[in-house]
Backbone as JSON, one array per atom type, in Angstrom:
{
  "sequence": "MSDTIAAEALARLAQGGSFHDLAGKVVFITGAGNGIGLAMAHAFAACDARLALLDIDPARLRAAAESLLAGFPDVQLRTWVAAVNDEAAVNEAVSGAQAAFGRIDILLNNAGISMNCPTLALAGEQWRQAMDVNVNGVFYCAQAAGRFMVEQGHGVILNMSSMYGTVAAPERAAYCTSKAAVAMLTKVLAIEWAKHGVRVNAIAPGYVKTALVDDLIKAGRMDPDALARRTPLGRLGEPREIATLALFLASDHASFINGHIAVADGGWSAYSYI",
  "N": [[112.64, 93.97, 100.75], [109.32, 94.63, 99.77], [106.27, 95.18, 101.68], [104.07, 94.24, 100.27], [105.12, 92.39, 98.4], [106.21, 90.55, 100.2], [103.86, 89.67, 101.46], [102.61, 88.42, 99.29], [104.4, 86.33, 98.84], [104.08, 84.84, 101.18], [101.42, 84.14, 100.91], [101.53, 82.43, 98.68], [103.01, 80.39, 99.79], [101.25, 79.4, 101.73], [99.14, 78.54, 100.11], [100.3, 76.42, 98.85], [100.06, 74.41, 100.62], [101.99, 73.65, 102.43], [102.04, 74.0, 105.18], [99.64, 73.03, 106.23], [98.73, 71.89, 108.57], [98.69, 73.88, 110.43], [96.39, 75.3, 110.27], [93.66, 76.72, 111.91], [94.95, 76.6, 114.35], [95.74, 78.09, 117.51], [97.58, 80.9, 118.01], [99.75, 82.59, 120.0], [101.29, 85.65, 120.07], [103.96, 87.62, 121.04], [105.17, 91.01, 121.16], [103.98, 91.79, 118.79], [103.4, 93.97, 117.26], [105.04, 95.07, 115.27], [107.81, 94.6, 112.94], [109.56, 91.51, 113.23], [107.67, 90.15, 114.77], [105.18, 91.03, 113.74], [105.49, 90.16, 111.11], [105.49, 87.4, 111.55], [102.89, 87.13, 112.47], [101.44, 87.7, 110.12], [102.35, 85.57, 108.56], [101.34, 83.28, 109.88], [98.65, 83.88, 109.79], [98.24, 83.63, 107.07], [98.24, 80.94, 106.9], [95.86, 80.26, 107.95], [95.65, 80.3, 110.72], [94.56, 81.1, 114.09], [94.78, 84.15, 115.86], [96.34, 85.55, 118.71], [97.36, 88.5, 119.84], [99.94, 90.38, 121.31], [101.25, 93.41, 122.51], [103.27, 96.15, 123.65], [102.66, 98.68, 122.82], [99.84, 100.42, 122.18], [98.86, 101.83, 119.89], [100.48, 100.9, 117.83], [99.77, 98.23, 117.92], [97.08, 98.32, 117.2], [97.36, 99.21, 114.55], [98.7, 97.02, 113.49], [96.76, 95.0, 113.74], [94.83, 96.02, 112.01], [96.22, 95.87, 109.56], [96.45, 93.14, 109.29], [93.77, 92.32, 109.13], [93.09, 93.58, 106.8], [94.61, 92.2, 104.95], [93.82, 89.59, 105.42], [90.8, 89.03, 105.61], [89.12, 87.2, 106.92], [90.41, 86.36, 109.15], [90.69, 85.27, 112.51], [91.19, 87.15, 115.32], [92.52, 88.45, 118.37], [93.48, 91.08, 120.6], [95.91, 92.2, 123.0], [97.14, 94.64, 125.2], [100.14, 94.96, 126.74], [103.1, 94.8, 128.78], [105.76, 92.54, 128.48], [107.36, 92.07, 130.65], [105.77, 92.45, 132.8], [104.48, 90.52, 135.0], [101.9, 89.91, 136.07], [100.22, 91.1, 134.16], [100.88, 89.66, 131.9], [100.03, 87.06, 132.62], [97.3, 87.56, 132.79], [96.69, 88.26, 130.13], [97.38, 85.92, 128.67], [95.69, 84.07, 129.89], [93.3, 85.24, 129.13], [93.41, 84.89, 126.37], [93.3, 82.11, 126.22], [90.78, 81.68, 127.27], [89.23, 82.96, 125.36], [89.69, 81.57, 122.96], [89.72, 78.9, 123.64], [91.93, 77.3, 123.78], [95.58, 77.26, 123.7], [97.84, 76.86, 121.26], [100.32, 77.48, 120.16], [103.08, 79.42, 121.13], [104.69, 82.32, 120.29], [107.35, 83.7, 121.35], [108.35, 86.55, 121.16], [108.89, 89.27, 121.84], [111.28, 91.77, 122.72], [114.23, 93.7, 123.59], [116.93, 95.78, 122.37], [120.37, 96.26, 123.37], [122.93, 98.11, 123.11], [125.92, 99.09, 123.93], [129.0, 100.43, 125.21], [130.69, 98.46, 127.59], [131.83, 99.56, 129.95], [130.41, 101.85, 130.16], [127.89, 101.03, 130.57], [124.99, 101.31, 132.31], [123.69, 100.25, 135.49], [120.93, 100.23, 135.53], [120.3, 99.95, 132.81], [121.35, 97.4, 132.31], [119.69, 95.85, 134.0], [117.22, 96.37, 132.8], [117.49, 95.12, 130.28], [117.73, 92.45, 131.08], [115.29, 92.16, 132.41], [113.3, 92.49, 130.41], [114.17, 90.84, 128.22], [114.81, 88.37, 129.34], [113.29, 87.82, 131.79], [110.76, 88.51, 130.75], [110.44, 86.65, 128.66], [110.45, 84.31, 130.15], [108.13, 84.67, 131.83], [106.06, 84.66, 129.92], [106.4, 82.15, 128.69], [106.0, 80.45, 130.87], [103.35, 81.07, 131.57], [101.9, 80.37, 129.24], [102.78, 77.76, 129.06], [101.59, 76.45, 131.22], [98.93, 76.04, 130.39], [99.41, 74.56, 128.06], [100.7, 72.23, 128.99], [98.63, 71.18, 130.51], [96.72, 70.65, 128.51], [98.08, 68.85, 126.99], [99.62, 69.22, 124.72], [101.58, 71.4, 122.6], [103.52, 74.16, 121.29], [106.37, 76.08, 121.77], [108.15, 78.87, 120.78], [110.94, 80.58, 121.41], [112.52, 83.79, 121.2], [115.73, 84.07, 120.62], [119.01, 85.0, 119.76], [121.61, 85.38, 117.3], [123.6, 86.45, 118.73], [123.28, 85.26, 121.1], [124.62, 83.0, 120.89], [127.14, 83.5, 119.84], [129.71, 85.88, 120.66], [129.95, 89.5, 120.99], [131.53, 92.7, 121.02], [130.62, 95.38, 123.24], [128.07, 94.63, 123.8], [127.29, 93.44, 126.17], [125.07, 93.12, 127.96], [123.03, 92.46, 126.17], [123.98, 90.13, 124.76], [124.3, 88.39, 126.94], [121.67, 88.23, 127.91], [120.32, 87.06, 125.74], [121.68, 84.66, 125.5], [120.85, 83.52, 127.85], [118.16, 83.12, 127.24], [118.42, 81.12, 125.31], [119.38, 78.99, 126.9], [117.28, 78.74, 128.75], [115.34, 77.86, 127.0], [116.26, 75.27, 126.37], [116.09, 74.02, 128.87], [113.29, 74.1, 129.38], [112.46, 72.6, 127.21], [113.36, 69.96, 127.72], [112.08, 69.49, 130.07], [109.33, 69.72, 129.62], [108.75, 68.06, 127.52], [107.68, 65.5, 127.95], [105.08, 66.08, 128.33], [104.08, 66.58, 125.89], [104.84, 68.99, 124.81], [106.75, 70.97, 122.76], [109.74, 72.87, 122.76], [111.58, 75.34, 121.29], [114.11, 77.6, 120.0], [114.56, 80.57, 118.08], [117.25, 82.1, 116.51], [118.01, 84.91, 115.3], [120.12, 86.68, 112.94], [121.3, 89.82, 111.81], [118.51, 91.61, 110.98], [116.2, 93.34, 108.93], [114.62, 95.47, 110.69], [112.64, 97.73, 112.75], [114.01, 98.05, 115.11], [116.72, 97.56, 114.42], [116.96, 99.61, 112.55], [116.78, 101.85, 114.23], [119.19, 101.67, 115.65], [120.96, 102.02, 113.57], [120.36, 104.66, 112.8], [121.19, 105.92, 115.1], [123.85, 105.75, 114.85], [125.12, 103.5, 115.73], [125.35, 101.27, 114.24], [126.54, 100.13, 111.08], [125.05, 99.65, 108.15], [126.03, 98.87, 105.62], [128.53, 97.81, 106.22], [127.74, 95.68, 107.8], [126.39, 94.11, 105.93], [128.51, 93.45, 104.23], [130.03, 91.89, 105.96], [128.42, 89.69, 106.33], [128.13, 86.47, 105.01], [126.12, 85.91, 103.04], [125.77, 88.41, 102.05], [123.91, 90.4, 102.71], [121.33, 91.88, 104.81], [118.89, 90.13, 106.81], [115.39, 89.41, 106.1], [112.28, 90.16, 107.7], [110.22, 88.33, 106.96], [111.62, 86.03, 106.38], [112.44, 85.04, 108.81], [109.95, 84.63, 109.85], [109.01, 82.56, 108.21], [110.69, 80.48, 109.01], [109.71, 80.2, 111.58], [107.16, 79.2, 111.01], [107.83, 76.65, 110.04], [109.12, 75.44, 112.3], [107.04, 75.45, 114.11], [105.26, 73.74, 112.98], [104.05, 70.42, 112.04], [106.06, 69.36, 110.53], [108.35, 69.7, 111.96], [108.29, 67.94, 114.05], [110.02, 66.31, 115.54], [111.93, 67.97, 116.48], [113.34, 69.5, 119.15], [114.3, 71.54, 121.85], [116.15, 72.95, 120.39], [118.3, 75.47, 119.02], [117.76, 77.5, 116.56], [119.66, 78.99, 114.29], [119.54, 81.81, 112.22], [121.2, 83.58, 110.29], [122.42, 84.29, 107.92], [124.9, 83.18, 107.66], [126.66, 84.49, 109.29], [127.6, 83.8, 111.99], [129.02, 81.53, 111.42], [131.22, 82.34, 110.12], [134.42, 82.99, 110.64], [136.59, 84.33, 109.71], [138.45, 87.31, 109.44]],
  "CA": [[111.42, 93.43, 100.15], [108.16, 95.39, 100.18], [105.25, 94.42, 102.41], [103.21, 93.58, 99.29], [105.82, 91.21, 97.89], [106.29, 89.6, 101.3], [102.53, 89.08, 101.64], [102.37, 87.51, 98.17], [105.22, 85.14, 99.06], [103.45, 84.07, 102.24], [100.19, 83.57, 100.37], [101.91, 81.28, 97.85], [103.44, 79.34, 100.71], [100.07, 78.81, 102.34], [98.37, 77.86, 99.08], [100.97, 75.17, 98.52], [99.71, 73.39, 101.62], [103.17, 73.21, 103.17], [101.79, 74.06, 106.61], [98.2, 72.88, 106.39], [98.42, 71.49, 109.93], [98.59, 75.06, 111.28], [95.04, 75.87, 110.14], [92.85, 76.64, 113.12], [95.75, 76.64, 115.58], [95.73, 79.36, 118.24], [98.96, 81.33, 118.09], [99.94, 83.78, 120.85], [102.52, 86.3, 119.6], [104.35, 88.82, 121.77], [105.87, 91.95, 120.29], [103.33, 91.54, 117.51], [103.04, 95.22, 116.61], [105.86, 95.41, 114.1], [109.01, 93.81, 112.75], [109.45, 90.06, 113.11], [106.4, 89.72, 115.36], [104.11, 91.28, 112.78], [105.71, 89.25, 109.98], [105.02, 86.08, 111.96], [101.42, 87.17, 112.5], [100.98, 87.58, 108.73], [102.65, 84.23, 108.08], [100.4, 82.32, 110.45], [97.33, 84.21, 109.24], [98.2, 83.06, 105.72], [98.0, 79.51, 107.06], [94.53, 80.14, 108.57], [95.71, 80.18, 112.18], [93.87, 82.13, 114.87], [95.86, 84.95, 116.44], [96.27, 86.34, 119.94], [98.48, 89.4, 119.65], [100.28, 91.21, 122.47], [102.31, 94.4, 122.3], [103.26, 97.2, 124.68], [102.26, 99.94, 122.19], [98.47, 100.23, 121.69], [98.7, 102.34, 118.52], [101.16, 99.94, 116.94], [98.99, 97.0, 117.92], [95.89, 98.58, 116.37], [97.78, 99.24, 113.14], [99.01, 95.63, 113.11], [95.49, 94.29, 113.58], [94.21, 96.54, 110.78], [96.93, 95.34, 108.39], [96.11, 91.71, 109.19], [92.39, 92.2, 108.67], [93.08, 94.01, 105.4], [95.19, 91.13, 104.14], [93.13, 88.32, 105.68], [89.53, 89.5, 106.19], [88.45, 86.17, 107.72], [91.27, 85.93, 110.26], [90.2, 85.46, 113.88], [92.28, 87.67, 116.14], [92.26, 89.26, 119.57], [94.7, 91.81, 120.97], [96.12, 92.6, 124.39], [98.23, 95.6, 125.41], [100.84, 94.64, 127.99], [104.55, 94.62, 128.75], [106.04, 91.14, 128.8], [108.01, 91.97, 131.96], [104.73, 92.62, 133.82], [104.03, 89.14, 135.17], [100.46, 89.85, 136.25], [99.58, 91.44, 132.89], [101.1, 88.52, 131.0], [99.14, 85.98, 133.02], [95.95, 87.96, 132.43], [96.54, 88.19, 128.67], [97.41, 84.52, 128.24], [94.43, 83.47, 130.36], [92.26, 85.8, 128.29], [93.47, 84.22, 125.06], [92.82, 80.73, 126.39], [89.33, 81.74, 127.46], [88.61, 83.41, 124.11], [89.84, 80.59, 121.88], [89.57, 77.54, 124.14], [93.25, 76.66, 123.94], [96.73, 77.95, 123.11], [98.64, 75.82, 120.62], [101.68, 77.95, 119.82], [103.55, 80.7, 121.66], [105.85, 82.93, 119.64], [107.85, 84.54, 122.43], [109.17, 87.38, 120.3], [109.19, 90.61, 122.34], [112.6, 91.96, 123.31], [114.86, 94.99, 123.32], [118.36, 95.77, 122.12], [121.19, 96.99, 124.34], [124.21, 98.27, 122.42], [126.58, 100.12, 124.74], [130.27, 99.99, 125.78], [130.43, 97.85, 128.89], [132.18, 100.46, 131.05], [129.4, 102.91, 130.22], [126.58, 100.4, 130.75], [124.43, 101.57, 133.64], [122.99, 99.13, 136.11], [119.52, 100.26, 135.11], [120.24, 99.38, 131.47], [121.56, 95.95, 132.46], [118.48, 95.26, 134.58], [116.15, 96.45, 131.81], [117.7, 94.07, 129.28], [117.39, 91.16, 131.71], [113.89, 92.12, 132.76], [112.49, 92.29, 129.21], [114.62, 89.74, 127.36], [114.84, 87.08, 130.06], [112.09, 87.67, 132.62], [109.59, 88.54, 129.9], [110.34, 85.37, 127.97], [110.07, 83.32, 131.15], [106.75, 84.85, 132.25], [105.17, 84.24, 128.84], [106.53, 80.71, 128.52], [105.38, 79.79, 132.01], [101.91, 81.27, 131.5], [101.37, 79.53, 128.16], [103.13, 76.38, 129.36], [100.6, 75.87, 132.14], [97.8, 75.56, 129.59], [99.88, 73.53, 127.13], [100.93, 70.99, 129.75], [97.32, 70.65, 130.88], [96.02, 70.13, 127.33], [98.87, 67.74, 126.47], [100.33, 69.54, 123.47], [101.89, 72.81, 122.4], [104.83, 74.53, 120.75], [106.87, 77.39, 122.18], [109.34, 79.35, 120.07], [111.52, 81.75, 122.05], [113.39, 84.55, 120.32], [117.09, 84.33, 121.09], [119.75, 85.81, 118.8], [122.93, 84.82, 117.03], [124.44, 86.94, 119.82], [123.14, 84.36, 122.24], [125.48, 81.85, 120.6], [128.48, 84.05, 119.66], [129.85, 87.13, 121.4], [130.31, 90.72, 120.29], [131.84, 93.77, 121.98], [129.64, 96.44, 123.53], [126.74, 94.02, 123.89], [127.35, 92.53, 127.33], [123.73, 92.82, 128.46], [122.24, 91.81, 125.12], [124.48, 88.77, 124.55], [124.01, 87.6, 128.13], [120.23, 87.96, 128.0], [119.91, 86.14, 124.68], [122.23, 83.35, 125.86], [119.96, 83.0, 128.88], [116.96, 82.63, 126.54], [118.77, 79.84, 124.7], [119.45, 77.97, 127.94], [115.92, 78.54, 129.24], [114.68, 77.05, 125.97], [116.68, 73.88, 126.52], [115.53, 73.51, 130.12], [111.86, 73.87, 129.19], [112.29, 71.54, 126.22], [113.53, 68.63, 128.31], [111.15, 69.34, 131.19], [107.94, 69.64, 129.18], [108.57, 67.13, 126.39], [106.82, 64.38, 128.36], [103.7, 66.55, 128.3], [103.72, 66.87, 124.51], [105.16, 70.38, 124.49], [108.07, 71.2, 122.19], [110.25, 74.22, 122.97], [112.76, 75.67, 120.52], [114.39, 79.03, 119.9], [115.07, 81.12, 116.84], [118.36, 83.02, 116.8], [118.27, 85.67, 114.07], [121.21, 87.64, 112.81], [120.81, 91.17, 111.54], [117.28, 91.59, 110.18], [115.69, 94.69, 108.67], [113.51, 95.79, 111.57], [112.72, 99.07, 113.33], [115.06, 98.01, 116.14], [117.99, 97.73, 113.72], [116.93, 100.96, 111.97], [117.08, 102.82, 115.29], [120.62, 101.61, 115.93], [121.64, 102.61, 112.42], [120.17, 106.1, 112.91], [121.98, 106.4, 116.25], [125.27, 105.61, 114.54], [125.67, 102.34, 116.43], [125.52, 100.2, 113.26], [126.78, 100.5, 109.69], [124.38, 98.57, 107.4], [126.88, 98.38, 104.54], [129.56, 96.97, 106.82], [127.08, 94.46, 108.24], [126.13, 93.3, 104.74], [129.8, 92.9, 103.76], [130.48, 90.87, 106.92], [127.54, 88.54, 106.23], [128.45, 85.71, 103.8], [125.1, 86.07, 102.01], [125.91, 89.75, 101.49], [122.76, 91.26, 102.98], [120.6, 91.64, 106.05], [117.72, 89.27, 106.65], [114.06, 90.0, 106.01], [111.39, 89.59, 108.72], [109.46, 87.2, 106.44], [112.47, 84.84, 106.41], [112.35, 84.53, 110.18], [108.57, 84.14, 110.0], [108.91, 81.25, 107.54], [111.34, 79.53, 109.91], [108.77, 79.96, 112.68], [106.14, 78.29, 110.5], [108.38, 75.29, 110.0], [109.37, 74.92, 113.65], [105.76, 75.27, 114.8], [104.44, 72.77, 112.25], [104.34, 69.0, 112.23], [107.31, 69.05, 109.86], [109.42, 69.78, 112.95], [107.76, 67.22, 115.22], [111.08, 65.69, 116.33], [112.9, 69.01, 116.84], [113.03, 69.96, 120.5], [115.49, 72.03, 122.54], [117.09, 73.39, 119.36], [118.47, 76.9, 118.79], [117.86, 77.6, 115.1], [120.32, 80.25, 113.9], [119.24, 82.28, 110.87], [122.02, 84.8, 110.28], [123.11, 84.47, 106.65], [126.26, 82.65, 107.76], [127.49, 85.38, 110.13], [128.27, 83.14, 113.11], [129.9, 80.48, 110.89], [132.33, 82.98, 109.4], [135.37, 83.48, 111.64], [137.7, 85.04, 109.05], [138.33, 88.78, 109.48]],
  "C": [[110.22, 94.2, 100.68], [107.17, 94.5, 100.92], [104.36, 93.65, 101.45], [103.84, 92.3, 98.76], [105.92, 90.14, 98.96], [104.96, 88.9, 101.52], [102.22, 88.08, 100.53], [103.16, 86.21, 98.35], [104.6, 84.24, 100.12], [102.17, 83.41, 101.75], [100.47, 82.35, 99.51], [102.31, 80.09, 98.71], [102.23, 78.63, 101.3], [99.26, 78.01, 101.32], [98.99, 76.52, 98.69], [100.71, 74.07, 99.52], [100.87, 72.91, 102.45], [102.9, 73.12, 104.67], [100.3, 73.96, 106.91], [97.81, 72.51, 107.82], [98.28, 72.68, 110.88], [97.21, 75.71, 111.22], [94.24, 75.65, 111.42], [93.63, 76.7, 114.41], [95.68, 78.04, 116.2], [97.18, 79.75, 118.53], [99.04, 82.63, 118.89], [101.3, 84.39, 120.5], [102.79, 87.54, 120.43], [105.2, 89.72, 120.87], [105.31, 91.91, 118.88], [103.06, 92.81, 116.71], [103.84, 95.59, 115.39], [106.98, 94.4, 113.94], [108.74, 92.33, 112.59], [108.13, 89.56, 113.68], [105.24, 89.89, 114.41], [104.25, 90.37, 111.56], [105.24, 87.85, 110.33], [103.5, 86.04, 112.03], [100.85, 87.01, 111.09], [101.21, 86.16, 108.21], [101.65, 83.21, 108.61], [98.97, 82.61, 110.01], [97.16, 83.62, 107.85], [97.93, 81.56, 105.76], [96.7, 79.23, 107.81], [94.59, 79.84, 110.06], [94.88, 81.29, 112.81], [94.9, 82.83, 115.74], [95.47, 85.66, 117.73], [97.53, 87.2, 119.95], [98.7, 90.27, 120.88], [101.4, 92.16, 122.09], [102.18, 95.47, 123.38], [102.69, 98.5, 124.16], [100.86, 99.78, 121.59], [98.25, 100.72, 120.26], [99.31, 101.38, 117.51], [100.36, 98.65, 116.83], [97.72, 97.16, 117.08], [96.24, 98.56, 114.89], [98.09, 97.83, 112.64], [97.73, 94.85, 112.85], [94.79, 94.74, 112.29], [94.88, 95.96, 109.54], [96.62, 93.86, 108.19], [94.7, 91.51, 108.65], [92.26, 92.63, 107.21], [93.59, 92.89, 104.5], [94.45, 89.81, 104.25], [91.8, 88.63, 106.37], [88.86, 88.49, 107.12], [89.27, 85.74, 108.95], [90.58, 86.21, 111.59], [91.36, 85.98, 114.72], [91.74, 88.47, 117.31], [93.58, 89.92, 119.95], [94.72, 92.13, 122.46], [97.3, 93.56, 124.45], [98.86, 95.29, 126.76], [102.34, 94.6, 127.73], [104.87, 93.21, 129.19], [106.74, 90.99, 130.15], [107.05, 92.31, 133.11], [104.06, 91.26, 134.0], [102.52, 89.03, 135.27], [99.73, 90.12, 134.93], [99.73, 90.31, 131.88], [100.15, 87.39, 131.35], [97.69, 86.29, 132.64], [95.71, 87.83, 130.93], [96.49, 86.74, 128.18], [96.13, 83.8, 128.68], [93.26, 83.97, 129.52], [92.22, 85.14, 126.92], [92.94, 82.8, 125.15], [91.3, 80.71, 126.56], [88.62, 82.09, 126.15], [88.6, 82.32, 123.05], [89.69, 79.14, 122.33], [90.86, 76.79, 124.32], [94.33, 77.61, 123.42], [97.65, 76.87, 122.56], [100.1, 76.21, 120.44], [101.94, 79.28, 120.5], [104.77, 81.14, 120.88], [106.34, 84.03, 120.57], [108.86, 85.53, 121.86], [109.64, 88.7, 120.9], [110.58, 90.68, 122.98], [113.12, 93.34, 122.97], [116.34, 94.78, 123.03], [119.08, 96.48, 123.26], [122.61, 97.03, 123.81], [124.95, 99.42, 123.09], [127.93, 99.59, 125.23], [130.08, 99.53, 127.23], [130.76, 98.78, 130.06], [131.19, 101.61, 131.2], [128.01, 102.36, 130.5], [126.09, 100.61, 132.18], [123.72, 100.34, 134.17], [121.54, 99.07, 135.69], [119.35, 99.67, 133.72], [120.41, 97.86, 131.5], [120.28, 95.27, 132.96], [117.31, 95.3, 133.6], [116.27, 95.36, 130.77], [117.33, 92.71, 129.86], [115.9, 91.05, 131.99], [113.01, 91.84, 131.55], [112.88, 91.0, 128.49], [114.63, 88.38, 128.05], [113.56, 86.88, 130.88], [110.83, 87.63, 131.76], [109.36, 87.24, 129.16], [109.88, 84.28, 128.96], [108.6, 83.44, 131.54], [105.78, 84.33, 131.18], [105.21, 82.73, 128.64], [105.84, 79.97, 129.66], [103.86, 79.89, 131.93], [101.29, 80.39, 130.43], [101.62, 78.05, 128.46], [102.15, 75.71, 130.29], [99.42, 75.29, 131.37], [98.23, 74.43, 128.65], [100.11, 72.19, 127.82], [99.59, 70.34, 130.11], [96.61, 70.03, 129.68], [96.79, 69.02, 126.63], [99.54, 67.98, 125.14], [100.6, 71.04, 123.41], [103.29, 72.99, 121.83], [105.17, 75.93, 121.24], [108.13, 77.7, 121.38], [109.8, 80.63, 120.76], [112.45, 82.47, 121.08], [114.73, 84.83, 121.03], [117.76, 85.23, 120.06], [121.03, 85.06, 118.46], [123.9, 85.28, 118.11], [124.09, 86.28, 121.15], [124.0, 83.14, 122.08], [126.92, 82.26, 120.34], [128.52, 85.42, 120.32], [130.19, 88.3, 120.49], [130.61, 91.8, 121.32], [130.68, 94.74, 122.11], [128.2, 95.91, 123.54], [126.66, 93.07, 125.07], [125.95, 92.14, 127.8], [122.92, 92.05, 127.42], [122.68, 90.36, 124.92], [124.13, 87.87, 125.74], [122.53, 87.24, 128.21], [119.78, 86.95, 126.95], [120.5, 84.74, 124.89], [121.36, 82.7, 126.94], [118.67, 82.45, 128.26], [117.24, 81.27, 125.91], [118.81, 78.72, 125.75], [118.09, 77.69, 128.56], [115.15, 77.65, 128.28], [115.0, 75.57, 126.16], [116.11, 73.25, 127.79], [114.05, 73.17, 129.95], [111.61, 72.71, 128.23], [112.39, 70.16, 126.85], [112.54, 68.4, 129.46], [109.73, 69.07, 130.72], [107.7, 68.68, 128.03], [107.61, 66.0, 126.73], [105.35, 64.77, 128.37], [103.25, 66.91, 126.88], [104.0, 68.29, 124.06], [106.59, 70.46, 123.98], [108.48, 72.65, 122.41], [111.55, 74.39, 122.2], [112.98, 77.17, 120.52], [114.85, 79.37, 118.5], [116.12, 82.16, 117.2], [118.7, 83.8, 115.54], [119.6, 86.42, 114.13], [120.62, 89.01, 112.6], [119.66, 91.11, 110.55], [116.78, 93.03, 110.06], [114.43, 94.95, 109.49], [113.67, 97.21, 112.09], [113.81, 99.14, 114.39], [116.43, 98.23, 115.51], [118.06, 99.13, 113.11], [117.29, 102.01, 113.01], [118.56, 102.84, 115.62], [121.43, 102.21, 114.79], [121.55, 104.14, 112.5], [121.0, 106.7, 114.04], [123.48, 106.28, 116.0], [125.93, 104.44, 115.21], [125.88, 101.17, 115.49], [125.74, 100.79, 111.88], [126.19, 99.4, 108.81], [125.23, 98.02, 106.27], [127.97, 97.46, 105.07], [128.96, 95.64, 107.28], [126.82, 93.53, 107.05], [127.43, 92.67, 104.23], [130.28, 91.78, 104.67], [129.65, 89.59, 106.84], [127.82, 87.76, 104.95], [127.4, 85.82, 102.69], [125.04, 87.48, 101.45], [124.75, 90.69, 101.73], [122.23, 90.99, 104.37], [119.4, 90.75, 105.77], [116.44, 90.08, 106.54], [113.17, 89.38, 107.09], [110.63, 88.36, 108.23], [110.29, 85.91, 106.47], [112.48, 84.21, 107.8], [110.95, 83.96, 110.42], [108.4, 82.77, 109.36], [109.57, 80.16, 108.38], [110.42, 79.19, 111.07], [107.65, 79.02, 112.24], [106.63, 76.85, 110.52], [108.51, 74.7, 111.4], [108.07, 74.68, 114.42], [104.92, 74.16, 114.19], [104.83, 71.33, 112.58], [105.6, 68.56, 111.49], [108.48, 68.98, 110.85], [109.09, 68.98, 114.2], [108.82, 66.54, 116.08], [112.19, 66.69, 116.68], [112.48, 69.61, 118.16], [114.32, 70.38, 121.2], [116.55, 72.56, 121.59], [117.12, 74.91, 119.26], [118.75, 77.07, 117.3], [118.41, 78.97, 114.71], [119.98, 80.57, 112.46], [119.94, 83.63, 110.7], [122.8, 85.01, 108.99], [124.54, 83.98, 106.65], [127.18, 83.44, 108.65], [128.28, 84.6, 111.18], [129.17, 82.0, 112.67], [131.19, 81.04, 110.34], [133.3, 83.63, 110.39], [136.53, 84.28, 111.05], [137.46, 86.54, 109.09], [139.03, 89.37, 108.27]]
}
């Protein structure tokens, strides 16, 4: 699906008033420069939310901000360049967003990396990198935003897990382990912070058409046709489909959903037949 068609679909969604309660909410998005993070930024902008965007790549972040302002000229947004596994930088960015907007209502804890490698060839440095970004980064961001949310008495955190945090696959020891850790962290935070009015859930995508997947395809680590055949719906997901799920989980429609891992994989993990 083209960016134009995706933007039109999101605009129709917003005009229908399905997520009117998101208007004015302050949404902090990590990994916002492209892929699912950018799609979520467009989705929440379509619902008149205010955006705090973080990415490790300054050029990518500038391009993302430009695309959002082109599509939504009135959107309020601020950007921060930081790596999510840099605890001090994360705390500074989240504090900056809170100071700029007065509160943080929603955290979309999206930033992460892939790690597709035979286990016997997996270097310790690669293992540590996957854990540092995918687990430590999620924790640092959740803790930083959670401090403000607990104090203000409300908030929603959506962590990005993966279908490979719920089912296993060969040659993904570090990735599966890190995403399973995100799922468990989500549950711990959900039961710990619920009494403070903070809901914590996770999204667990399957194969989605992103730059991360494209890189693995180019490296010969994935066969897109084989992936589509293996998926019951017969295709890979679109970033906008994950973004729409994020809208629902962040909205009042999901007010009684807490500690849930929402799998969006086209039926992949349900299909055990080979």
